[in-house]
Steps between C-alpha positions, in 0.01 A plus 500: 500500500768772495488857620692759300563789736641709217164492325244548780603693810299614800608836644379630834423868529546794269865557593597151387289535186684818407840351581453170317263591217507880471663496157196320357302821545728663240405259221524656154232272358129482585407550864164404649371570848180396677429654839221593738616859537796732448663390827520128424844530343600817685854380585593810708802684365523264204254680274725806479795280404296336224397839360861621499623182331225521238614850411855370460433175315181580313138387546354152472330407174143467631356525850167337585355614834192320633336623821189464714276808550675550836788650302282807445382532859701814579619803307872423500456143377257600229731776378794259487292262289403778261864608474603141424245483221604840364861376496405209274412215736194293415283523811181304560267465797333170587164540675567236766798462738797322345583180691850466353740793530760434238781648295594340167831589338516463121239220531782269621538566873226551758517648849207390715414692819373295792263628770653702787589295807582706807558796271744317269427364154669219313578541131552200274716557193392242244700407191355154427354538148187295569407694813575837339283405203208435736553833678514683166179332383320606819629858466392527136154357570449753780639781284244430229209540744633826649415857397745755368584766759340782299179301450483406868548862611275662236185538710669484838615814683861489621561445871607855580603605849333792673815705435469433126134603507596825673759564229236441233266748670779759511572441133132547425504825697766643271762559769856544384744229604674716755176592676366146490825359642492752786139415580589131518818565698726317255810606301428622148696215330304246705171661399592495131611136527169410662310680225692301238421175682129584508501577127659160439229324700224686318659440161491875439733700277422831668370639826179607326443146374574365848230727641246375247578138576489560873150643458396204285613261774340709773833551673441867575187681600 
């Protein structure tokens, strides 16, 4: 039996993953990701670099994002998922927790995340065709039993913070932006950004439509 270290490599911690395998995240082909939530592959400081490089080199062909319902547990995570879908990613939610947190690059390379041990995770970069084929088969089988993001969210109110609910109530009261921002004690640009984020979460094209949807979901009294 031989071990080819150039094909399958175990990396310890996110810093080593970024250093040794970071370029894989810039694949121009298909890119698939399975994760429990939006923090599984957080890679602090690395996400911003990926976004900048994508702008410079161009987007991947197709992105498949598969998550557990935990990915919609808070407002920020849910909004990021919606923004991903609006940007063209194919996002699905599987009803049960995903046991295998995985990235697949162009269906040829897999990165498998191990469980945290003393706060550090190991990541196995797999290039062996037979193993990758098995990982891809498992991903595709799980993908087929998952729900599209829009379908999963259709009858489910977004996880808005109390601040967002206050903003919705102020919008419903007809206050101008300047007055509403003063009442909340936040800068006007911040208030307008927060309004835009809430509209994204509610799938609304206007503030009036956002108010209607908020009432439908029972988010404001």
